[in-house]
Backbone as numpy.savetxt, mean C-alpha at the origin, in Angstrom:
# Nx Ny Nz CAx CAy CAz Cx Cy Cz
-12.86 -7.57 13.23 -12.05 -7.89 14.36 -11.43 -6.43 14.97
-11.30 -6.44 16.10 -10.74 -5.25 16.71 -9.35 -5.07 16.47
-8.91 -3.86 16.25 -7.38 -3.55 15.93 -6.80 -2.69 17.06
-5.88 -3.30 17.90 -5.30 -2.71 19.14 -4.49 -1.44 18.55
-4.21 -0.55 19.46 -3.49 0.58 19.17 -2.05 0.15 18.75
-1.27 0.78 18.02 0.07 0.26 17.67 0.24 0.12 16.07
1.17 -0.63 15.62 1.58 -0.75 14.35 1.35 -2.22 13.87
0.53 -2.56 12.78 0.27 -3.76 12.29 0.42 -3.55 10.71
1.32 -4.74 10.29 1.46 -4.83 8.79 0.83 -6.05 8.27
-0.04 -5.78 7.11 -0.70 -6.76 6.53 -0.23 -6.96 5.20
0.05 -8.31 4.64 0.26 -8.37 3.25 -0.85 -8.22 2.32
-0.70 -7.61 1.35 -1.63 -7.12 0.32 -1.86 -8.13 -0.77
-0.69 -8.30 -1.36 -0.48 -9.16 -2.52 0.81 -9.20 -3.19
1.11 -9.78 -4.21 2.51 -9.92 -4.82 2.42 -9.46 -6.11
3.46 -8.51 -6.45 3.64 -8.17 -7.85 4.71 -9.14 -8.50
4.19 -9.83 -9.52 5.23 -10.72 -10.15 6.47 -10.24 -10.55
7.41 -11.17 -10.68 8.76 -10.94 -11.39 8.50 -10.28 -12.83
9.36 -9.37 -13.07 9.28 -8.74 -14.38 8.12 -7.76 -14.75
7.38 -7.41 -13.57 6.43 -6.56 -13.83 6.57 -5.08 -13.53
5.63 -4.25 -13.99 5.82 -2.82 -13.86 4.49 -2.35 -13.12
4.71 -1.60 -11.96 3.77 -1.11 -11.19 3.18 0.16 -11.86
1.83 0.30 -11.85 1.27 1.59 -12.57 0.45 2.43 -11.50
0.00 1.95 -10.51 -0.66 2.71 -9.51 -1.23 2.03 -8.35
-1.61 2.72 -7.34 -2.00 2.21 -6.03 -3.28 3.07 -5.57
-4.29 2.31 -5.04 -5.49 2.97 -4.53 -5.71 2.57 -3.23
-5.98 3.41 -2.22 -6.60 2.92 -0.79 -8.01 3.62 -0.80
-9.14 2.60 -0.59 -10.36 2.93 -0.29 -10.81 2.66 1.20
-11.21 3.80 1.68 -11.65 3.64 3.20 -13.26 3.59 3.13
-13.83 2.43 3.11 -15.22 2.44 2.93 -15.88 2.57 4.27
-15.38 2.23 5.44 -15.79 2.41 6.81 -14.72 2.97 7.57
-14.93 4.25 8.20 -13.89 4.88 8.82 -13.50 4.22 10.04
-12.24 4.32 10.36 -11.79 3.68 11.61 -12.20 4.64 12.86
-12.65 3.76 14.01 -12.99 4.36 15.14 -12.09 4.31 16.20
-10.73 4.28 15.91 -9.73 4.33 16.77 -9.80 5.61 17.67
-9.38 5.38 19.01 -9.49 6.53 19.93 -8.65 7.75 19.63
-7.49 7.51 18.65 -6.70 8.48 18.42 -6.56 8.52 16.90
-5.40 9.04 16.39 -5.10 9.02 14.90 -5.01 7.60 14.45
-5.37 7.48 13.17 -5.25 6.12 12.39 -4.84 6.54 10.96
-3.73 5.79 10.65 -3.26 6.07 9.26 -2.80 4.80 8.51
-2.69 4.59 7.25 -2.23 3.49 6.59 -1.27 3.99 5.51
-0.15 3.10 5.42 0.69 3.22 4.25 1.07 1.95 3.53
1.18 2.28 2.25 1.26 0.91 1.51 2.64 1.01 0.87
3.34 0.03 0.97 4.66 -0.10 0.38 5.16 -1.62 -0.14
6.45 -1.74 -0.21 7.05 -2.90 -0.70 7.85 -3.45 0.52
7.44 -4.72 0.80 8.00 -5.48 2.01 9.55 -5.57 1.86
10.38 -5.08 2.94 11.78 -5.18 2.93 12.37 -4.02 2.33
11.65 -3.04 1.91 12.19 -1.73 1.31 11.70 -0.63 2.16
12.18 -0.34 3.28 11.74 0.61 4.10 11.67 2.11 3.65
12.44 2.28 2.69 12.42 3.86 2.04 11.38 3.91 0.94
10.71 2.74 0.53 9.76 2.88 -0.64 8.36 2.81 -0.20
7.63 3.93 -0.09 6.41 3.76 0.31 5.55 4.35 -1.03
4.60 3.53 -1.47 3.78 3.65 -2.62 2.81 4.93 -2.24
2.15 4.64 -1.09 1.26 5.82 -0.58 1.68 5.89 0.92
1.85 7.11 1.47 2.43 7.24 2.95 1.28 7.98 3.77
1.16 7.37 4.93 0.38 8.09 5.85 -1.01 8.63 5.55
-1.87 7.74 4.98 -3.16 8.27 4.61 -4.20 8.09 6.00
-4.91 9.05 6.11 -5.85 9.12 7.22 -6.92 8.18 6.95
-7.35 7.26 7.90 -8.40 6.18 7.60 -9.41 6.48 8.67
-9.62 7.62 9.25 -10.61 7.93 10.14 -11.74 8.81 9.45
-11.75 8.70 8.10 -12.69 9.40 7.17 -12.96 8.51 6.01
-13.94 8.26 5.54 -14.34 7.46 4.24 -13.74 8.28 3.12
-13.16 7.71 2.22 -12.62 8.28 0.97 -11.73 7.45 0.16
-11.00 7.99 -0.67 -10.12 7.22 -1.75 -8.87 8.13 -1.86
-7.83 7.48 -1.88 -6.49 8.07 -2.13 -5.93 7.21 -3.30
-5.39 7.95 -4.34 -4.86 7.17 -5.41 -3.48 7.92 -5.69
-2.59 7.15 -6.35 -1.36 7.66 -6.83 -0.99 6.85 -7.93
-0.45 7.60 -9.01 0.40 7.03 -10.13 1.61 6.80 -9.83
2.15 5.53 -9.89 3.41 5.29 -9.45 4.54 6.24 -9.97
5.43 6.55 -9.21 6.37 7.74 -9.68 6.93 7.53 -11.11
7.29 6.29 -11.37 8.01 6.03 -12.64 7.23 5.15 -13.70
5.88 5.05 -13.37 5.01 4.30 -14.35 5.33 4.74 -15.69
5.24 3.80 -16.57 5.48 3.93 -17.94 6.92 4.36 -18.29
7.71 4.20 -17.25 9.22 4.44 -17.49 9.87 3.33 -16.62
11.11 3.39 -16.03 11.81 2.33 -15.43 11.82 2.22 -13.96
11.34 3.38 -13.23 11.50 3.46 -11.83 10.58 2.40 -11.03
9.45 1.88 -11.55 8.77 1.02 -10.76 8.64 -0.46 -11.36
9.74 -0.77 -11.87 9.89 -2.16 -12.39 10.38 -3.18 -11.31
9.96 -4.35 -11.30 10.37 -5.44 -10.40 10.94 -6.54 -10.88
12.28 -6.79 -10.45 12.95 -7.98 -10.92 12.85 -9.20 -10.31
11.94 -9.20 -9.48 11.75 -10.41 -8.51 10.28 -10.36 -8.07
9.71 -11.37 -7.65 8.39 -11.24 -6.94 8.54 -10.35 -5.62
7.58 -9.51 -5.65 7.69 -8.44 -4.51 6.32 -8.32 -3.85
6.34 -8.62 -2.40 5.34 -8.58 -1.67 4.91 -7.01 -1.30
3.64 -6.71 -1.60 3.07 -5.26 -1.30 2.40 -5.49 0.18
2.64 -4.37 0.97 2.15 -4.58 2.27 1.46 -3.20 2.62
0.36 -3.35 3.52 -0.14 -2.18 4.12 -0.01 -2.03 5.51
0.61 -1.06 6.00 0.91 -0.79 7.38 -0.03 0.18 8.15
-0.81 -0.35 9.16 -1.82 0.51 9.85 -1.12 0.91 11.13
-1.22 2.32 11.35 -0.78 2.92 12.62 -2.00 3.53 13.28
-2.26 2.99 14.48 -3.40 3.39 15.18 -3.12 3.77 16.57
-3.46 5.01 17.06 -3.30 5.40 18.45 -4.58 5.39 19.29
-4.55 5.51 20.44 -5.61 5.66 21.40 -6.43 4.36 21.73
-7.59 4.40 21.86 -8.40 3.20 22.16 -8.48 2.25 20.96
-8.61 1.00 21.39 -8.88 -0.11 20.25 -9.90 0.30 19.17
-9.75 0.12 18.09 -10.52 0.42 16.89 -11.53 -0.89 16.87
-12.87 -0.71 16.84 -13.71 -1.74 16.62 -14.35 -1.63 15.27
-14.15 -0.69 14.49 -14.83 -0.45 13.12 -13.84 0.10 12.32
-13.97 -0.08 10.98 -13.07 0.28 9.93 -12.82 -0.76 8.86
-12.95 -0.30 7.64 -12.74 -1.12 6.46 -11.90 -0.44 5.36
-10.78 -0.96 5.09 -9.80 -0.54 4.12 -9.60 -1.56 2.92
-9.58 -1.07 1.73 -9.24 -1.95 0.61 -8.10 -1.30 -0.11
-7.16 -2.11 -0.41 -5.91 -1.68 -1.18 -5.81 -2.44 -2.32
-5.70 -1.57 -3.50 -5.87 -2.18 -4.84 -4.48 -1.64 -5.59
-3.87 -2.43 -6.21 -2.67 -1.93 -7.01 -2.79 -2.67 -8.35
-2.26 -1.65 -9.46 -2.42 -2.13 -10.85 -1.04 -2.27 -11.33
-0.83 -3.41 -12.03 0.54 -3.51 -12.75 0.36 -4.29 -14.00
1.50 -4.04 -14.85 1.59 -4.95 -15.94 2.57 -6.01 -15.93
2.07 -7.19 -16.07 2.80 -8.38 -15.96 3.65 -8.68 -17.18
4.88 -9.12 -16.90 5.79 -9.51 -18.03 5.80 -8.53 -19.14
6.23 -7.16 -18.65 6.16 -6.10 -19.71 7.36 -5.79 -20.57
8.05 -6.90 -20.96 9.21 -6.87 -21.80 10.20 -5.84 -21.30
10.71 -5.93 -20.16 11.47 -5.02 -19.46 12.97 -5.33 -19.57
13.40 -5.38 -20.68 14.89 -5.71 -20.99 15.72 -4.54 -20.39
15.21 -3.35 -20.33 15.95 -2.08 -19.79 15.63 -2.00 -18.37
15.12 -2.84 -17.59 14.53 -2.55 -16.32 15.49 -2.11 -15.22
15.23 -1.23 -14.66 15.83 -0.80 -13.23 15.06 -1.41 -12.14
15.77 -2.33 -11.51 14.87 -3.14 -10.42 14.71 -2.32 -9.17
13.51 -2.31 -8.52 13.28 -1.75 -7.30 13.41 -2.82 -6.11
């Protein structure tokens, strides 16, 4: 489907309550052919300051990975079900090609008695 210029947010998946985020990967299998710049950011719905990966160029095939900032610690623990979103920002002419996959890895019910909720 064609993606018009502007900002579009997609729901990627849910990290269940009491889980710990370990990492996020963005794979660009087919580069966007938007007339201008095209980027994607991955974050947690409703938390505008928390981007897991910010402003990744999707006009070239490749892969971007990040280990969550506090993985194996308390910073990326979730005290409630949390929607993960991908926000595409596209400029210029409508894109008619592009394929992006977002993968996130987490530990479910990780015995988080000392959790700091995000």
